[in-house]
C-alpha positions as a Markdown table, in Angstrom:
| # | Residue | x | y | z |
|---|---|---|---|---|
| 1 | Met | 0.0 | 0.0 | 0.0 |
| 2 | Arg | 1.3 | 3.4 | -1.0 |
| 3 | Lys | 1.9 | 6.1 | 1.6 |
| 4 | Thr | -0.1 | 9.1 | 0.6 |
| 5 | Ile | 1.2 | 12.6 | 1.6 |
| 6 | Leu | -1.7 | 14.6 | 0.2 |
| 7 | Lys | -5.1 | 14.1 | -1.5 |
| 8 | Thr | -7.2 | 16.5 | -3.5 |
| 9 | Lys | -10.5 | 15.9 | -5.3 |
| 10 | Arg | -8.8 | 14.2 | -8.3 |
| 11 | Leu | -5.1 | 13.8 | -7.3 |
| 12 | Lys | -2.9 | 12.3 | -4.7 |
| 13 | Leu | 0.8 | 12.8 | -3.9 |
| 14 | Thr | 2.4 | 9.5 | -2.9 |
| 15 | Ile | 5.8 | 8.1 | -2.0 |
| 16 | Ala | 7.6 | 6.9 | -5.2 |
| 17 | Gln | 7.8 | 3.2 | -6.0 |
| 18 | Glu | 10.0 | 1.4 | -8.4 |
| 19 | Ser | 7.0 | 0.9 | -10.7 |
| 20 | Asp | 6.7 | 4.8 | -11.0 |
| 21 | Ile | 10.1 | 5.3 | -12.6 |
| 22 | Glu | 9.3 | 4.3 | -16.1 |
| 23 | Pro | 6.0 | 6.3 | -16.3 |
| 24 | Leu | 7.9 | 9.3 | -14.8 |
| 25 | Tyr | 10.6 | 8.8 | -17.4 |
| 26 | Lys | 8.2 | 8.5 | -20.3 |
| 27 | Gly | 5.8 | 11.3 | -19.2 |
| 28 | Cys | 8.2 | 13.8 | -17.8 |
| 29 | Phe | 12.0 | 13.2 | -17.7 |
| 30 | Ser | 12.3 | 12.2 | -21.4 |
| 31 | Asp | 10.0 | 14.9 | -22.8 |
| 32 | Trp | 11.8 | 18.0 | -24.0 |
| 33 | Glu | 8.6 | 20.1 | -23.7 |
| 34 | Val | 8.2 | 19.2 | -20.1 |
| 35 | Met | 11.9 | 19.5 | -19.1 |
| 36 | Lys | 13.2 | 22.5 | -21.2 |
| 37 | Leu | 12.2 | 25.2 | -18.8 |
| 38 | Leu | 12.7 | 23.0 | -15.7 |
| 39 | Leu | 16.2 | 21.7 | -16.0 |
| 40 | Gly | 17.1 | 22.5 | -19.6 |
| 41 | Arg | 17.6 | 18.9 | -20.6 |
| 42 | Thr | 16.0 | 15.5 | -20.8 |
| 43 | Phe | 17.1 | 12.4 | -18.8 |
| 44 | Thr | 17.8 | 8.8 | -19.8 |
| 45 | Leu | 15.8 | 6.1 | -18.0 |
| 46 | Glu | 18.9 | 5.3 | -15.8 |
| 47 | Glu | 19.3 | 9.0 | -14.9 |
| 48 | Thr | 15.6 | 9.2 | -14.1 |
| 49 | Arg | 16.0 | 6.1 | -11.8 |
| 50 | Glu | 19.0 | 7.7 | -10.0 |
| 51 | Tyr | 17.2 | 11.1 | -9.7 |
| 52 | Val | 14.1 | 9.5 | -8.1 |
| 53 | Lys | 16.2 | 7.5 | -5.7 |
| 54 | Lys | 18.2 | 10.6 | -4.7 |
| 55 | His | 15.6 | 13.3 | -4.6 |
| 56 | Phe | 12.2 | 11.7 | -3.9 |
| 57 | Ser | 10.6 | 11.3 | -0.5 |
| 58 | Lys | 11.2 | 8.2 | 1.6 |
| 59 | Gly | 8.2 | 9.0 | 3.7 |
| 60 | Gln | 8.6 | 12.6 | 4.9 |
| 61 | Leu | 6.3 | 15.5 | 3.9 |
| 62 | Leu | 9.0 | 17.8 | 2.6 |
| 63 | Asp | 10.4 | 16.3 | -0.6 |
| 64 | Phe | 9.4 | 15.2 | -4.1 |
| 65 | Thr | 6.4 | 12.8 | -4.4 |
| 66 | Val | 4.6 | 11.2 | -7.3 |
| 67 | Val | 1.4 | 12.8 | -8.6 |
| 68 | Leu | -1.3 | 10.2 | -9.3 |
| 69 | Asn | -4.8 | 10.4 | -10.7 |
| 70 | Arg | -7.0 | 9.2 | -7.8 |
| 71 | Glu | -9.4 | 7.4 | -10.1 |
| 72 | Asn | -7.0 | 5.0 | -11.8 |
| 73 | Asp | -3.5 | 5.6 | -10.1 |
| 74 | Glu | -2.1 | 6.9 | -13.5 |
| 75 | Val | 1.2 | 8.7 | -12.9 |
| 76 | Leu | 0.6 | 12.3 | -14.0 |
| 77 | Gly | 4.0 | 13.7 | -12.9 |
| 78 | Tyr | 5.6 | 14.7 | -9.7 |
| 79 | Gly | 5.4 | 17.5 | -7.1 |
| 80 | Gly | 6.8 | 18.5 | -3.9 |
| 81 | Met | 6.9 | 20.8 | -0.8 |
| 82 | Phe | 10.2 | 22.0 | 0.6 |
| 83 | Ser | 11.8 | 24.2 | 3.2 |
| 84 | Phe | 12.9 | 27.2 | 1.2 |
| 85 | Pro | 14.5 | 30.0 | 3.1 |
| 86 | Tyr | 14.2 | 32.5 | 0.2 |
| 87 | Asn | 16.2 | 35.6 | 1.1 |
| 88 | Ser | 17.2 | 33.8 | 4.4 |
| 89 | Gln | 13.7 | 34.0 | 5.8 |
| 90 | Glu | 12.8 | 31.3 | 8.4 |
| 91 | Asn | 9.6 | 29.3 | 8.3 |
| 92 | Glu | 9.3 | 29.7 | 4.5 |
| 93 | Tyr | 8.3 | 26.8 | 2.4 |
| 94 | Glu | 8.0 | 26.2 | -1.3 |
| 95 | Phe | 5.7 | 24.0 | -3.4 |
| 96 | Gly | 5.9 | 22.9 | -7.0 |
| 97 | Tyr | 4.9 | 20.4 | -9.6 |
| 98 | Ile | 5.9 | 18.9 | -12.9 |
| 99 | Leu | 3.1 | 17.3 | -15.0 |
| 100 | Lys | 3.3 | 15.3 | -18.2 |
| 101 | Gln | 1.9 | 17.0 | -21.3 |
| 102 | Glu | -1.2 | 14.8 | -21.4 |
| 103 | Ala | -2.1 | 16.4 | -17.9 |
| 104 | Trp | -1.8 | 20.0 | -19.1 |
| 105 | Gly | -4.9 | 22.2 | -19.4 |
| 106 | Lys | -7.1 | 20.0 | -17.2 |
| 107 | Gly | -6.9 | 22.1 | -14.0 |
| 108 | Tyr | -4.6 | 19.6 | -12.2 |
| 109 | Ala | -1.8 | 22.2 | -11.6 |
| 110 | Thr | -4.3 | 24.6 | -9.9 |
| 111 | Glu | -5.8 | 21.8 | -7.9 |
| 112 | Leu | -2.5 | 20.5 | -6.8 |
| 113 | Ser | -1.1 | 23.9 | -5.9 |
| 114 | Leu | -4.2 | 24.7 | -3.8 |
| 115 | Gly | -3.8 | 21.3 | -2.0 |
| 116 | Gln | -0.1 | 21.9 | -1.4 |
| 117 | Ile | -0.7 | 25.4 | 0.0 |
| 118 | Lys | -3.4 | 24.0 | 2.3 |
| 119 | Lys | -1.1 | 21.2 | 3.5 |
| 120 | Leu | 1.8 | 23.5 | 4.2 |
| 121 | Gln | -0.5 | 25.9 | 6.2 |
| 122 | Glu | -1.9 | 23.0 | 8.2 |
| 123 | Ser | 1.5 | 21.5 | 8.9 |
| 124 | Phe | 3.5 | 24.6 | 9.8 |
| 125 | Glu | 2.2 | 27.5 | 11.9 |
| 126 | Gly | 2.7 | 31.0 | 10.6 |
| 127 | Val | 4.3 | 29.7 | 7.4 |
| 128 | Ser | 5.3 | 31.9 | 4.5 |
| 129 | Ile | 4.7 | 30.1 | 1.2 |
| 130 | Val | 6.7 | 30.7 | -2.0 |
| 131 | Ala | 6.9 | 29.1 | -5.5 |
| 132 | Ser | 9.0 | 29.8 | -8.6 |
| 133 | Ala | 8.6 | 29.4 | -12.3 |
| 134 | His | 10.9 | 30.0 | -15.3 |
| 135 | Pro | 10.2 | 33.5 | -16.7 |
| 136 | Leu | 9.1 | 31.9 | -20.0 |
| 137 | Asn | 6.7 | 29.4 | -18.4 |
| 138 | Leu | 3.6 | 31.5 | -18.8 |
| 139 | Ala | 1.1 | 28.7 | -17.9 |
| 140 | Ser | 2.8 | 28.0 | -14.5 |
| 141 | Lys | 2.9 | 31.7 | -13.8 |
| 142 | Arg | -0.8 | 32.0 | -14.5 |
| 143 | Val | -1.5 | 29.1 | -12.1 |
| 144 | Leu | 0.5 | 30.7 | -9.4 |
| 145 | Glu | -1.4 | 34.0 | -9.8 |
| 146 | Lys | -4.7 | 32.1 | -9.9 |
| 147 | Val | -4.0 | 30.4 | -6.5 |
| 148 | Gly | -3.2 | 33.7 | -4.8 |
| 149 | Met | 0.6 | 34.1 | -5.3 |
| 150 | Glu | 2.1 | 37.4 | -6.2 |
| 151 | Leu | 5.4 | 38.1 | -8.0 |
| 152 | Val | 8.1 | 39.3 | -5.6 |
| 153 | Glu | 11.2 | 39.1 | -7.8 |
| 154 | Ser | 11.8 | 38.5 | -11.5 |
| 155 | Ser | 14.6 | 36.6 | -13.2 |
| 156 | Val | 16.4 | 35.5 | -10.2 |
| 157 | Glu | 19.2 | 32.9 | -10.6 |
| 158 | Leu | 18.4 | 30.1 | -8.2 |
| 159 | Pro | 21.0 | 27.4 | -7.4 |
| 160 | Asn | 20.4 | 24.1 | -9.4 |
| 161 | Arg | 17.4 | 25.7 | -11.1 |
| 162 | Gly | 18.6 | 28.5 | -13.2 |
| 163 | Leu | 16.5 | 31.6 | -14.0 |
| 164 | Arg | 13.2 | 31.8 | -12.0 |
| 165 | Asp | 10.5 | 34.3 | -11.2 |
| 166 | Val | 9.7 | 34.0 | -7.4 |
| 167 | Tyr | 6.2 | 34.3 | -6.1 |
| 168 | Arg | 4.8 | 34.5 | -2.5 |
| 169 | Leu | 1.4 | 33.8 | -1.2 |
| 170 | Lys | -0.5 | 37.0 | -0.5 |
């Protein structure tokens, strides 16, 4: 049985299993359209396996998790919540998501973002919530604004991420 970190109406964030690696590779890590503004490159299947083993949650709330469709357990992508002391502020947390192309335009990003915001607010008292998106990722920036985030800094170079626009929950 999978450990579930978060449930929304149509989605759930769960701890990654070995069986998730190939769908994550096919849907996200090998797709240039998904990866170009995220990490600027695609991954091989073996690189995907190593990335998942290194960066995905082993059971804790704050880490990458797999995004599944609650109806059929289809892997839609991955998401995560993290401690993120932007500008050295304490009690600041970030959320994010990466969805395969077939999941774009269905409201999943908005639903997932709202769920992650709520989970962070319930889990950490007086939390400040941030998110970032590549300056050219207009769809993600629209989602962030839709869920109540406001732009606080444009075109910031973030370690291991490159250029990002940073948003904070109003």
